[in-house]
FIZA-637729 format. One record per residue: x, y, z of N, C-alpha, C in turn. Coordinates in steps of 0.02 Angstrom, whole numbers, plus 50000, padded with zeros to 5 digits. Atoms other than C-alpha are relative to their C-alpha. Example, Ala and Ser with C-alpha at 12.3 -4.5 7.8 and 13.67 -1.06 7.14 Angstrom:
// residues 2
500454994150000506154977550390500455006050000 499584994149997506844994750357499615005550037 
END
This chain:
// residues 714
499865007149993498756426963008500044996549933 499985003950062498806412862882499345000749963 500604999650040497566412262741500174998049929 499895001650070497336408762557500395005849968 499594995050034498656417662452500174997449931 499915002250069498796416962263500685002149971 499354997550025500566424362251500594996450031 499495004049967501586414062375499664996150056 500315004049948501336402262520499745004450057 500194995749944501216416462647500354997850064 499695001649936501636414962831499535001550057 500444999049943500956416163007499865007350013 500134992849993501086435062997499635002949941 500354997550059500076436162836500485001149942 499594998650058500746442362671499825006849971 500124993850036500866457962564500104998949926 499925000350073500636459662376499925007049973 500014993250028501046475962287500064999549925 500004999950073500626478262103500425005949977 499544994650021502076488262028499975001349925 500024999250073501586487061843499785007149981 500174993350023501536503761753499305000249970 500665000250032499966498361658499434999550051 500525000349949499036496461824499795007050022 500164993249980499036515361846499685003749941 500314996150053497876526461748500415006349987 499624994150019498566541761659499865005650049 500084994649951498876555361788500685002850018 499414996949971500146567161865499825002250070 500144998049931500326571262048500625003050031 499474996849962501386582962152499735001350070 500234998949932501326584862340500575002850042 499524997449951502176593762484499734998450069 500205001749932502146588062665500475003550049 499634996849945502686596962824499844996250064 500095003949939502956587662987500555001750050 499484999149949503936588263150500244993350026 499795006749980504356569663155500734999049983 499295001150013505986561763097500255004349942 499814995150051505966573162944499525005950004 500414994049998505256590662918499625001249934 500294998350064504926592462732500024993949954 500005005250051504426580562594499675002749937 500314998550064504106583862410499994993649959 500095006150038503466570462293499675001749934 500314999150065503056569862108499964993349965 500085006250037502396555762000499625001349936 500334999350065501796553361823499894993149971 500175006250033500916539061735499695001549932 500274999050067500576537961550499384996049987 500515004950018499326523861560500244996149940 499815003950059499356511261419499915004249937 500004995750060499806520761260499864995849938 500155003750062499326516061081500584995849975 499425003950024501096509861048500144993950044 499915005849957500896496761185500455001050060 499594998549943502006505361312499605003650054 500254996249943501546511561485500595001550045 499444997949959502726521361595499735003550063 500144996549938502586526561777500665001550036 499414998549959503916535661875499815004750056 500134995949942503986544162042500665001550035 499414998149961505276553162149499805004250059 500164995949941505306560962320500655001850036 499454997749957506456570362438499715001250069 500184998649931506346570762628500605002950036 499434996449970507396582162736499825002850068 500044996049939507666588662910500715001150025 499364998649969509176597362983500024997150070 500065003249935508556591263151499294997650007 500665002949992507106579663187499715001550068 500344998949936505996578163339500484999550058 499525001149946507456572263446500645003949984 499384996150009509006583263472500554995749969 499425003350029510496578763366499854995349943 500185004350056509536568763237499915004249938 500144996850064509396573163053499774994749952 500275004850048508646565162900500075002949930 499944998350071509126566162716499844993849960 500205005950037508266554362597499705001949933 500324999550064507736552362419499684993349985 500295006350022506676539162334499835000649926 500154999950072506426534362153499674993549981 500385005850022505296522462060499885000749925 500124999950072505196518061875499724993249980 500295006150026504086505261791499835001149927 500144999650071503976501961605499694993449978 500345005950027502736489861527499995000249924 500085000650072502716483661349499504994349986 500515004850019501146475161288500184997249931 499805003150062501736462861155499384998249959 500655001450031499986456661115499514998950057 500515000949949498396452161208500184994750051 499835005449955499256437361290500665001050037 499334999249972501006443661331500135007350019 499814993449976501596458461434500674999550035 499364999549965503376462761486499985006150045 500024994549952503606473661639500675000550036 499394998649963505186481461711499845004950056 500094995449943505196489561884500675000750036 499414998649960506626497861975499845005350052 500124995049949506586507362138500544999850053 499514999749946507696512762281499895006250042 500084994449953507856524762426500665001250037 499404998349962509556531962475499825004350061 500194996849937509416537362657500625001150043 499494998649949510596545762780499645003050060 500394998049942509946547662957500435000050062 499704999749934510676553563122499544996750050 500435004349960510046540963248499925002650071 500144998849929509316542163422500184993750038 499805005849961509996530863558499584999250063 500335001049936509126522763706500465001950057 499604997949942509696528063879499654997650063 500305001749936509426523964061499575005950024 500464994849978508056533564151500365005550038 499624994949964509336542564259500255005549953 499764995150048510056550964104499435004549976 500584996050021508326556464046499815005150054 500204995749945507926563564217500495005850010 499494994849992509566573064231499975005149943 500044995550057509366580164056499355003849998 500644996549997507586585364096499534998449943 500435001850056506816576563946500074992549985 499985007050020506366558963891500244999249928 499735000350068507106563363722500755001849999 499284999349997508896564763781500314994949951 499685004250050510026557763645500755000050012 499285000149984511796552063694500454999649939 499615001250060512356550263513500325006249969 499744994050033512806568463477500385004450049 499664994849961513896582763536500185005849953 499824994250040514476599863478500714999549973 499344999450031515926601663357500015006549960 499974993450032516396619363304499315003350000 500654996749993514696625163366499434996549965 500525003750035513736612563260499894993250033 500155006549973512856596963320500254994649952 499755005650040513716581063260499784993450032 500245006449976512956563763276500504994649983 499525005350011514106548763296499684993849969 500365005850026512786535863247499585002249940 500344998150062512306539163067499904993849958 500155005750043511436525962965499945002449928 500044998550071511636526162776499814993649964 500265005950034510666514362665499815001749929 500244999550069510416512262479500054993149969 500035006750027509856495462412499484999749944 500485000150056509046496962240499754993049984 500305006350021507886483262178499795000749927 500225000150070507606478761995499644993449987 500405005950016506316466661925499805000149927 500255000750068505896460361751499514994250000 500545005049997504246451161735499704998749932 500385002050059503346441761599499324997650023 500695001749983501456441061615499694996549940 500255004250055500726427061509499284998150014 500705001949996498856425761485499894993749959 500055006450036498726407361440499304999249971 500705000250022496826408161428499615004950044 500404995549958495386417861503500014997950073 500025002549932495536406961658500694998550029 499345002049976497416404461673500525005549987 499474995050005498916415861702500664996950025 499335001949977500796413161720500415006450004 499594994049989501876426961794500694997850023 499315001949984503766424761796500425006350008 499614994049984504996437161871500714998150017 499305000349978506876438561880500155006550036 499884994049961507496450662010500725000250027 499324999149974509116457762078500005006150044 499924994349955509496468962225500715000250026 499314999149979511136475962284500045006550040 499914993649966511856490262384500304999250069 499664999849936512476495162555499545002350055 500334997549940511886498262731500545000650053 499474998849951513026505962861499745003850061 500164996349939512936512363039500665002050032 499384997649971514336523363104499984999850076 499965000649928514956522563281500705002350022 499344998449972516376528463393500364993650018 499585005449976517816516663424500615003150033 499434997149964519296519063539500484994550021 499475004849982520926510763591500455003350052 499574997449947521906513263752499795007050020 500274993349985520776527863799499364999250040 500624999949961519296532663908499414999049953 500625001050038517566527663851499715006949982 500244993350019516916542663749499255000950005 500734999449997515066538863773499805003950062 500164995749942514326552363885499574996650052 500435003349952513066540563966500304993550026 499655005749971514366527364012499885000050075 500265000249931513866521264185500475003250051 499534997049952515456527564270499985007649998 500054992750004515036545364214499355002650029 500654997949972513296545564292500075000950075 499964998849928513016552264468499874993850042 500175005949961512286535664525500614995550013 499405004049990514016527764507500335001650067 499694997849938514556537764660499514999750059 500514999449949512916536564757500074994850055 499985005449951513266519964845500575000750050 499424999149955514876526064928499965006950033 500074993549966514616539665061500635004449996 499384996150004516446544865044500065003749933 499964996950066516106549964863499415004949989 500584995550007514646561764899500175006449962 499814993950037515616576764834500014998749925 500005001750072515896568064667499294999149974 500695001050021514056563364663499675006749983 500324993550012513446581364679500345003849943 499644996750054514796587664563499784997349932 500205003050064514316575364427499265001549985 500704998450010512466578664453499925007149974 500034993050023512726597364433500245000649928 499734999650068513776594664277499504997249949 500495003050046512466583364197499415004849988 500594995750007511086595864230500165006749967 499854993250023512036611464175500535000549945 499464999750048513486606964059499864995349942 500175004150057513046600863884500584995549980 499425004150018514826594363859500094994050046 499985005849956514586582564006499514994749977 500515004950019512986574363946499984998449925 499965001550071513436574563760500724998349982 499335001850022514936568563660500445006349996 499544994350001516426580063683500494999049942 499595001150060517116580063506500685003550005 499374996449995518436593163545500514996150041 499555003949959519166581963680500284994049962 499775005750040519266567263559500545002249951 499504997450046520216577863432500645001850038 499414998149960521366584363570500414993850019 499655006149980521786566763630500394997049941 499665002750059522226561263453500605004349980 499464995450022523306576663422500624999350044 499445000649954524436572163570500304993050001 499795007049995524676553663536500514998349945 499465001650047526336552863441500234992850014 499905007249990526706534463412500454997349944 499555003250049528026523763324499794992849989 500205006750019527506507963232500584996549966 499475003950031528836494963195499704994849954 500225005050048528646483363046499285001449977 500674997950020527136493162988499784996549936 500305003350058525966484762863500344993349982 499705006550010526896468362887500665000149964 499374999450035528486474962807500565000550051 499455000149952530036470662906500445006249990 499584994050002531036486362949499635006349981 500404994150018529626498062897499755003450064 500184996349939529536510463042499635006449982 500424994250014528166523563041499875003650065 500144995949942527996537863163499475005149981 500534995250013526446548663174499495000050055 500534999449951524866552963267499524994049993 500445005849999523996536663309499355002050034 500654998149972522146539863336499814995550058 500305003749945521466534763504499254999149988 500715000150014519706538563443499895000649925 500194999550070518926535963272499244999449994 500695001750019517236535263188500054994649947 500005005650047516966518663101499304999049973 500645001550031515586512962985499944992449996 500115007250001514926495363015499524998549943 500375000850063514316489362846499704993049994 500315006250023513136475962785499775001349928 500174999250070513166476662595499724993449974 500335006150023512106464262498500014999449924 500155001750069511936455862331499534994150002 500495005349999510406445362301499624999949935 500375000850062509556438662147499614993650001 500405006050001508246426062105499504999949945 500525001150050506826419662001499384997650036 500645001949970504986417762042499494999149945 500515001250051503596410261938499364997650035 500645001549968501746409361988499484998449946 500525002150046500366400061897499335000350037 500674999649972498516403761929499504997649947 500505002450047497036394961851499354998350036 500665001949974495166392961881499714994549958 500345005650033494316376561840499334999150035 500675000049970492456378561878500035003050070 500014997449932492336380062068500674999750036 499345000749970494186377062098500475005249972 499484995350021495546390262093500674997250023 499355003049985497306383162083500545005349995 499414995650001498906392562123500614995650015 499385003849988500676385762114500585004449980 499434995950016502406392862108500664996750018 499325001949983504266390062112500415006450007 499554994249993505616402062169500684997650024 499325001449979507476402062196500355006650013 499674993849980508586414962279500714998650021 499305000149978510466417662299500135006550037 499924994049958510906429662440500705000050031 499354999249966512566436262502500005006850035 499894993749963512856449162638500745000650015 499284998749990514596456862648500075004550061 499984996849935514996461962826500725002150016 499334997449986516486473162867499945006850031 499974993249973517026489462946500445004349955 499614995150039517666505062858500165005950046 499814994249959518636519062942499715006349966 500344994150028517606534862917500345006550018 499684993749979518536548263016500534998550053 499465000949952520226548263105499995005250055 500084994849948519676563463208500665003450016 499384996249991521306572763181500634995950003 499415004350000522466557863192500254998649930 499715001550065523546551163052499914992749980 500125007050017523206532363062499694996650061 500295004549949522326518663160500334993349990 499705006650005523106501863198499464994650004 500515005350004522106486363154500134994750053 499925004449943522226478763327499324998850033 500575001649958520916470463438500195001550072 499804998049933521026479163605499814994950053 500205005049950520096465363697500464993949997 499555005750006521276452063628500655001350038 499384998449964522736461263709499984997550072 500075001949930522036456663880500054992450009 499965007349995522026437963840500514997249952 499535002050052523466437363717500464994550025 499545005549984524436421063717500645000649960 499404998850039525676427063585499955006949968 499984993250027526146442863491499545001149942 500444999150059524986439563345499264999850017 500705000749981523366437063443499625006549989 500344993650007522966455563436499885002149928 500054998050070523106456263246499324997949971 500625001650035521446457463155500134996949931 499825002850066522346452962993500714997350004 499345003149993523776440663010500435000849938 499624999650062524276442562828500285007049987 499724993350003524576461362847500035002550072 499964998349929525176463563026500205007350009 499884992949983525286480663110499755004549944 500284996450058524176487162971499785007050020 500204993149989523986506062964499365001349961 500654999050031522186510462927499895007549988 500164993250020521726526262834499265000549985 500704998950015520056533962794499794996049938 500265004050055519036522362683500254992949999 499735006849999520036506662726499544995350040 500345005149961519216490562783500464997750056 499605002449943519786483962952499554996450049 500385003249945519256474363107499764993149983 500255006550022518256460463025499765000849928 500215000150070517776455562848499784992949983 500265006750015516636440862810499355000649960 500625000450037515186435662700499554994650029 500505005149984513586426462744499624998449937 500315002350062512836416162604499404995650016 500615003949992511066409262594499704998749931 500335002050062510376399662445499364996250017 500645003149984508556394462441499634998349936 500455001950054507386385162323499364997450031 500655001849971505526382662353499504998449944 500585001450041504006375062271499384999850044 500614999749959502226377862331499384999349956 500635000650035500426374862284499415001250046 500604998649960498676379462340499384998849957 500645001050033496896374662295499455003250042 500584996949967495326384762337499374997149967 500625003050025493596377262321499415003750032 500594996349977491906385962334499374995849993 500675002850000490226378462382499505005650016 500514995149983488596387062421500115002750070 499924997949930488956387362608500725000450022 499305000549978490836384362612500465002949947 499414998550041492416392162541500594997150038 499445003349966493936381462581500645000749959 499365000050035495766380862538500484995450037 499455003849971497306370262569500625001349959 499384998550035499116373062526500604996650032 499395003149975500866366262545500605003749972 499374997250024502666371762524500564995450021 499385003549982504326362562519500585004349977 499444995750017505996371362518500654997050028 499345001849977507846368462537500435006150006 499584994249988509086380862609500704997650019 499315001149978510966380562621500305006750020 499704993849976511986393462717500704998650026 499315000749977513816396262756500325006850007 499614993949990515086409262809500654999549960 499364999550034516586414862707500415005550033 499554995049969517986423462804500495002749949 499564996850049518986435862700500675002250028 499364998549969520396438862825500174994550050 499765004949951521456427662937500125003750065 500004996449937521166433363114500514996950048 499495002449954522546432163245499744995850057 500295003949945521376424863375499814993049978 500215006450027520776410863262500324999149931 499645000150064522106408563127499784994349954 500175005750043521436391863065499254999649984 500725000650010519546394663074499675006649980 500294993550016519306412963028499945001349925 499994998650071519726413062842499734994049962 500265005450042518896403162704499284998350017 500695001949993517236394262695499894995350060 500215004349945516356386362842499664993849971 500435005650019515386370162838499355002949972 500644997850029513826372062730499434996450037 500585002749965512266369762835499424999549952 500565001150045510776362562743499374998550040 500635000849965508966363462798499464998449949 500605001650039507426355262724499405002250039 500584997349965505786363862765499364998249963 500675001150028503956360162739499525004850032 500534995949971502366369962768499334997549973 500685002150018500536364662767499515005050030 500524995549973499016375762787499334998049970 500685001350024497136374062770499535004650039 500494995849967495606384162812499385000849957 500614998950038493916389862757499555005050034 500524995549976492416401062779499334996449995 500685002950000490696394562829499505005750003 500494994650005489256405862777499364997850036 500595001749961487956404162913499395002849965 500494996550042486896416862820500405004849957 499654995050041487306430762699500335005450041 499714994749958487766441662848500424997250058 499625003149946488556429362970500484994849971 499495004550027490186420262935500444997550058 499485002649957491406409163025500604998249956 499405001950038493206407162965500494996450046 499535004049962494546394963019500634999249958 499365000950034496396394062976500474996150046 499505003749961497766382063031500614998849956 499385001250037499576379362980500504996650044 499445003249968501056368563025500595000649953 499444998850044502786372562959500654999850039 499334999249972504646372362989500345005849964 499664994150027505826386962958500734999850021 499285000049985507716388062946500175005950045 499804994449957508586398963077500335005549959 499644994550032509316415863033500744998249995 499315001950012511046413762958500475003050052 499564996749952511836426363078499984996850069 500065003149934511236415863226500294993050003 499765006949999511996399163175500754999650014 499284999949986513806404663203500135002850070 499844997949932514576406663375500205007350001 499784993150005515436422863324500175001349927 499874999250072515236426863138500535005249984 499494995050014516396441763153500704997250002 499325002349989517876431163202500154993049975 499835006950016517686412863153499404996249971 500495004150035516756398863064499634995150046 500295004949954516236389163221499235000650000 500735000450005514416383563215499714998350069 500355001249937513206383763362499794992750005 500205007049990512936366263434499244999350003 500715001649994511206358963407499535004649963 500454995550036510546372263289499594996049949 500455003650046509056366263186499425004249979 500594996550025507416370963105499555002350057 500544997949956506126381263197499374996149981 500625003750010504446372363217499425004450020 500544995149991502856382563200499334996749990 500705002050007501036378663228499555005850018 500444994349988499616391163220499294998349980 500715001050015497716391363221499635006450020 500434994449981496396405063222499284998749978 500715000750013494496405863224499685006950005 500304993350001493466421263178499254999649985 500714999050015491656426763176499925006949969 500124993750034491066440363057499255001449998 500694997750008489456450363059500015005949951 500034994750050489026461162908499285002349992 500654996950007487496472262924500085006649961 499954993850040487076488062828500345005650038 499694994749960487636499162972500554997550046 499545002849949488646487463083500414994349970 499545005450018490176476663049500394998150062 499645002449941490986465863182500444994149980 499575005850007492436453763184500284998350068 499715002549938492986443063332500464994249981 499515005050019494556432363317500364997450062 499575003149950495426420163433500574996549964 499425002950035497176413963391500474996850050 499495003349961498556402863454500574998149953 499415001750040500326401263385500564997750046 499445002749962501796390963447500614999849954 499384999850039503576394063384500544996950043 499525003849960504836381263447500694999649968 499315001550022506706377863435500335006049966 499684994150026507246395763402500715000950029 499334998149975509016402563421499985007350019 499964993149974509276418263525500745001550011 499284998749997511016425863504500125007450011 499814993149985511776441663578500745000250016 499294999049985513526448663600500055006450043 499954994249957513976460463742500654999850040 499394999449960515406466563851499874997550070 500065002949933515676456864012500565002850043 499494996649959516556466364151500464995250036 499575004749964517186451164245500554997349955 499515002850047518056444264091500375005549962 499704994350036518496461664025500044998349925 500015002450069517976454963856499284999549977 500665001450027516506452563741499854992650006 500215006949997515516436663764499424998949950 500565002050043514336427463647499524995950041 500515003549959512736422263734499484997349951 500425003250050511776409763629499534995150034 500515004449972510156401163678499714995949943 500305004450049509556386163579499394996650030 500615003449977507876377263588499515004550034 500464995249969506926393063635499314999449970 500705000450022505026391663626499625006350019 500444994349988503756405763612499284997949990 500715000950009501876405763633499675006849990 500404994050013500716418963560499274997950000 500715001849996498886417763609499595006050020 500424994449982497426429563624499395000549956 500594998750042495896437063543500005007349979 500074993250026495466452463442499275001449984 500694997950014493866462263419500035006449960 500044993850039493456475263287499285001349980 500694998250018491846484663250499985006749966 500124993650034491226498463137499255001149996 500714998450000489546507163154499905006649965 500144993950038488866519863031499395003550029 500554995949975487796533863100499775004449942 500224996350059486816539862952500504999249944 499575000350059487766543962794500665003550011 499414995849994489106555262867500454998450060 499605001349940489766547963031500104992650009 499825007049987490636531763078500374999550066 499655001549938491166524863246500384993449989 499605006250004492566511863250500264998250069 499735002349937493156501363395500424993849988 499575005950005494536488563415500304998550068 499705002049936495236478563559500384993549988 499615006150004496596465463572500294998350068 499715002449937497096455163722500384993649985 499605005950014498516442963708500504998650055 499435001649957499906434363798500544997049956 499445002050042501596432463715500594998750047 499535001749947502886423263819500454994249979 499565005850005504356411263829499634994150031 500415005549975503586394063852500414993750018 499605005749977505046382963903500635002550035 499364998449969506736382463990500564997749953 499505002050050508016382563849500704999750031 499315000649978509896379863860500435005649970 499564994750022511256393163847500704997249987 499315001750018512966391663766500385006649999 499664993549991514176405463818500744999149987 499295000350017515896408663746500315006950003 499634993750009517226422063751500065001449926 499974998250070517246431563589500714999649972 499324999650024519136432563579500434994050017 499645006349989519606414763625499514994349990 500425005950008518966397163606499704997750066 500235002149934518556396463792499244999950003 500725000849989516806390063830499865001650073 500154998049932516106398763984499434995850030 500565004149976514516388463995499714996249941 500315004050052513696374463897499444995950032 500575003449971511976367063927499745003350063 500214996249941511606380664054499255001449995 500724999150002509746380664095499815007250013 500254993249993508876397264071499264999550021 500675000849972507306398464178499555005849977 500394994650029506326409664060499274998149988 500695002250012504716399564054499515004850034 500544995449978503186411064072500225007350005 499814992950004504216427064056499715002949935 500324996750056503366439363939500515002649950 499594996950051504106444763774499965007650008 499994992849989504636462863786499855004149938 500074994950052504306478463684499414998849953 500625000550039502566473863624499425000250049 500584999849955500916478663707499594993749993 500405006050002499906463463754499265001550010 500694997549998498336473763781499985006549961 500064993950039497796486963657499285001049980 500684998450020496176495763617499965006949969 500104993450030495526510263516499265001349988 500684997850014493936520063492500055006249957 499924994550047493736531563344499335002549974 500594996850029492496543463265500225003749937 499844996450062492516549663084499365003149973 500564996350029491396562763005500195002049929 499914997950070491226565662818499465005049984 500484994650011490416582162775499895001449926 500134997850068489776590762622500625003649973 499464996650034490966598362496500684997050018 499395003949994492266584762529500415001650063 499664999349936492686588862710499994993350037 500025005749955493166575162831500425001650062 499634999149937493786574563012499874994150045 500105005649954494016561963149500495000250058 499565000649942494816557263312500034992750020 499905006949979495486541263386500354999950067 499695000949935495866536463565500274992950004 499695006649998497076522063592500274998650070 499755002249935497516512363748500544994749988 499455004850004499156502863768500164997550070 499885002749934499416491163914500374993349998 499635006449993500336475663977500614999949955 499374999450037501986481263902500564998550050 499495002349954503506472863979500705001749974 499314999150018505356476463981500284993349975 499695006250026506336463863876500504997450051 499625002949944507116452064002500684997449977 499345002850011508956447464012500004992750022 500055007149980508996428264008500514998050053 499495002249952510616426964109499825001850071 500244998549932509746434964258499504994850025 500465005249981508576420064257500344993249998 499625006249995509866406664291500184998750073 499825001749932510446397464447500595004250025 499414996349979512106406664449499835007250019 500174993049986511236423664452499755000950072 500284999449932510396420064621500354995250048 499665005149959511666407664691500175002550069 499804997249936512156419364833499425002650042 500584997349964510376423264889499504994550015 500575004449986508866414864966499375003849981 500614997050026507066418064918499795006250039 500214994349959506786430065063500435006249991 499574994250012508226441465010499675004749950 500294995450048507636457364923500324999549931 499665000650065508926454364786499694994549957 500295005550037508026438364739499475002449950 500534997550045506496447064669500265005649955 499734994750042507506461864605500344997149938 499675003250056508496449964495499504996749954 500445004350040507066438864438499385003449973 500634996950022505546450264424500085003749934 500004996550064505106457264254499585006450007 500344993649991504636475664250499435000749950 500584998450042502906479864184499955007649995 500044992850010502776497264108499285002350011 500674997449986501316508464150499595000549936 500434999350060499816508764031499965007349980 500034993250025499566524063923499415000949953 500554998050043498236533363826500255004949948 499824995550055498466541763657499375002749968 500544996950036497306553963572500275002849935 499794997650065497496557163385499425003649966 500504996250038496586569263270500205000149926 499844999450071496466570163082499425003549964 500514996650039495516579762949500285002049933 499774997850065495586586562774499425002049956 500504997850048494686592862621500274999149930 499825000550070494686590062434499675005749962 500254994550041494456603862305500034997849927 500015001650071493906600062128500155006249960 499804994650043494736611061999499774998549929 500175001250070494406613361815500444994649971 499545005250022495936602661784500334996950062 499695003649946496266590861925499645000650067 500275000449933495986588762110500545001850050 499544998349945496816596462263499754996750064 500155003249936496856586362424500445003150054 499624997749942497366593162593499794995850060 500165003649939497486583162753500505001650054 499564999049942498226584662927499874994450050 500045005149948498596571563059500385002650061 499684998149937498976575963240500014993850044 499925006149960499676561563341500225001950071 499854998849929499836560663530499815007150019 500244993249988498776576163549500045002150072 499944998249929498906575263739500735001050021 499284999149987500816576463725500244995550057 499785004949951501086560663827500714997949983 499305001350014502976559563836500294994250040 499765005449957503076544563952499864993149973 500165006550030502666530463829500644996949973 499395003450022504156518763812499854995549941 500075004450059504296510763640500544994650000 499475005049991505926501663682500184999850074 499835000849930506286494763855500374993350007 499585005950002507726482463874500454999750061 499505001149948508666475464022500694999349967 499335000750027510516477363991500254992950013 499755006849993511406460863964500564999650052 499504999949947512826465964079499635001750065 500324998649935512306465664262500454997450056 499625001949940513006463664437499504997650052 500495002449951511996452264554500045003550067 499934996649935512706461464703499745007149998 500254993150008512186478564634499565000149939 500455001050056510656475864525499915006549960 500134993750035510416494264483500625003149968 499384997450030512196496364423499905001249925 500164999250071511586493664244499254999149991 500735000550004509726497464243499774999649927 500255000650069508606495164089500095006649961 499984994250045508736506763940499335000749965 500654998550028507236515363862500075004849941 500124994850049506686524963710499265001650004 500684997849989505086535163712499675002449935 500414997850056503686538463589500005007749997 500034992750008503656556063517499385002950033 500574996549971502546568363607499565002849944 500434996950050501386580063512500375000549934 499694999550066501776578363327499465000349947 500504998850053500916582463164500294998249932 499825001150070500946578562979499455003149958 500494997050044500076589262850500265000049929 499795000750070500096587462661499485003049954 500434997750053499376595762508500244996849936 499835003550061499316586462343499565002449943 500364998050061498796591262166500054994449950 500035005450049498246577362048499665002549937 500294997550063497926581261865500174995349943 
END
């Protein structure tokens, strides 16, 4: 929660501070190797620190590699590196310059959520619809690639023994992409598409033969339940096509294999830089902190063609616009280069930038008495954000290219709190904060991929939070009990999904959404002698929508407004994908000769499926009365079953003549509980007449898994 922070204002979720200075590390070298069966299999890491040398320099660098040909889930893989370099130069006793640079290039084959029917037919809760065999090798269609290096140059100024000024200029850049299948005038290639599942035929008795045939295929034929790459290549190899006026050149006729299926990479590349300066000073019983910061951020959003899958070109058309086309140019994604032939590496589809500039000033004072420690702080900031379209789209020729209106937000934040020392072993602490926060830039536009239109009524989020804690500190026993309440109002909830009735994508935007988070937490630690410790923790909360906000619904490929001011009856529905009850009980033993071992049992309960807001509207139940079974099927929110996890860990240290060897092992989910859903989401598309047509999608926690590492420090 909120609290006193000497590096920035902080937030309702707390704050993190990581010291990256090379001079903060003592002289040492370390190498380690880890083996695991999680998302990666192998990891090697090496680091070296010089400590502060006589010439005033200190250097620390580290590098690691992580790899798996296939992770815990079929069809996934992981290739990653990481690097870190920090160089300090001590100019004199008052001035220190510090440079830090780090990054982590990662390529990962992803796992996709699926409906429970697919998991059951595949015989495992780790079925992954994102892969299929190509030439006998598993190929994943959803591959994420990320590399966003960060560089920082800091000046540490010791003004006096009681005062410090730290100023940092920073810059980060790089790319993040997620590949995906795309198709045009062709069957959906996703193996778990609802029309390919046996349940699609179950409601019609005349289709019983197809039901059993599809069920048998799903259970026995890998090419049915996984992507059929060979079929995609075959379809492309037969699609001879003639393009007139190709690339916008009159009379330019091109004939070739037009790909029906491709692999595209959806990119979000960034450039961001800024400046941050923090002043700290102690004046008797008062500790003052203050800072200013400014940041310029740009995200570049576009698609790149990654693989033509045997074809010779792809046409830069919008297949959904063809269904609502009012003229021959509506389907063109780029009006300035019509009938554009896309080759591998070309940008296509959409191309826009999101820009966010921010400036902030903040301050905090801490004061200590004999019985009280108190603090108070404030922050004021200004944010401007806008969209820049880089192509002129055929659907919105006048509002897709160029800069949008610049939205400006002024924000404030106030916080205060303190600790009351009842005795030297009993404490009470109190924290409270009130603040406003600008919405996410991607949520303020109706459809950032296609146009500059801004969501009506978008404004600052309003946040209030308070918590009260009791602490007990005895020689053998430590206890903390905390109660908290947080209210987050006027949020924007935005999603985009395919709507079968309109045969088009729709933008579903909710404004004025309120959330409430309330509950209590308990933690305890008890030492049994000098070698054993028992720990216990419990949290009980309620996290829910706390009002009835309004929805604004538009077609993605036209200016048509489907609904405006539509009441969404989400009040008292629980937020999904987070346990609202959690507890743990642990035991740790520390033995002679540097042995240690322990176990931890965790309970997870009151976990709810994330609800689809459109199912909680008047139109969703317009054809039913309360006594109809469909009424509750549409409106009720699914509660997932509670689960128990058992984890084990242990290790030993060995002192050598030169250095120290550490070995440890962690075993998670030792009971191999494979039924714990970590993601559970109602699909946004639904049919009130057939509620189970698009059931929720799930992802499951890994079963039995381990991580073991040996490290040598010298």
